[in-house]
C-alpha positions as CSV (number, residue, x, y, z in Angstrom):
1,M,-93.4,174.1,-60.7
2,E,-90.7,173.1,-57.9
3,G,-87.1,175.1,-58.8
4,K,-84.8,172.5,-59.6
5,K,-81.8,171.5,-57.5
6,D,-78.1,172.7,-58.8
7,E,-77.0,168.8,-58.8
8,T,-73.0,169.9,-59.7
9,K,-70.6,170.7,-57.0
10,S,-68.5,173.0,-56.9
11,Q,-64.6,172.5,-57.6
12,Q,-63.9,173.3,-53.8
13,D,-66.8,170.8,-52.7
14,L,-64.9,168.3,-55.2
15,Q,-61.6,169.1,-53.8
16,M,-62.6,168.3,-50.3
17,E,-64.0,165.1,-51.0
18,A,-61.7,164.0,-52.8
19,L,-58.7,164.8,-50.0
20,A,-61.3,163.5,-47.1
21,A,-61.4,159.9,-49.5
22,L,-57.9,160.0,-49.6
23,E,-57.2,160.7,-46.0
24,Q,-59.7,157.8,-44.7
25,A,-58.1,155.6,-47.4
26,R,-54.6,155.8,-46.1
27,A,-55.6,155.1,-42.5
28,M,-57.5,151.6,-43.8
29,P,-55.1,148.6,-43.0
30,H,-53.7,147.2,-46.4
31,G,-55.7,145.0,-48.3
32,P,-58.6,144.9,-50.9
33,A,-61.0,147.7,-49.3
34,R,-57.8,150.0,-49.3
35,S,-57.2,149.3,-52.8
36,E,-60.7,150.2,-53.5
37,A,-60.7,153.6,-51.5
38,L,-57.9,154.8,-52.9
39,K,-59.1,154.3,-56.4
40,R,-62.4,156.1,-55.2
41,A,-59.6,158.5,-53.9
42,G,-58.1,158.9,-57.6
43,L,-61.5,159.3,-59.4
44,L,-62.2,162.1,-57.7
45,Q,-59.0,163.8,-58.0
46,M,-59.2,163.1,-61.7
47,A,-63.2,165.0,-61.5
48,V,-61.3,167.6,-60.0
49,D,-58.9,167.8,-62.3
50,T,-61.0,168.1,-65.4
51,Q,-63.1,171.1,-63.9
52,G,-59.9,173.2,-63.7
53,L,-58.8,175.7,-66.4
54,Q,-58.1,174.4,-69.9
55,F,-55.7,175.5,-72.1
56,A,-55.2,175.3,-75.6
57,K,-52.6,173.6,-76.8
58,R,-49.0,175.3,-77.5
59,G,-47.2,175.3,-81.0
60,R,-47.9,176.2,-84.2
61,P,-51.5,176.5,-85.5
62,R,-52.6,174.1,-88.0
63,K,-52.0,174.4,-92.2
64,T,-55.8,174.6,-93.4
C-alpha cells in the first residue's frame, strides 16, 4: 500500500501563508478583487488561530 501523506499543514506553514496572502492583498489596487483577497487572508488567519492553544473557560465551575 502507498503511504498516506499528512495533508494537514503545521501552524507555522499556515501563518506564513496567511501573511503572504495579506501582503499580496495589500499590494493590490482598490476594488472587488482586493476585497476578496483580504477576506481570504482573514480566513487563513482564523485557521491559524483555531489551531492555537485552547484554554479552559475561566470562572466558577458549573453546579451539577
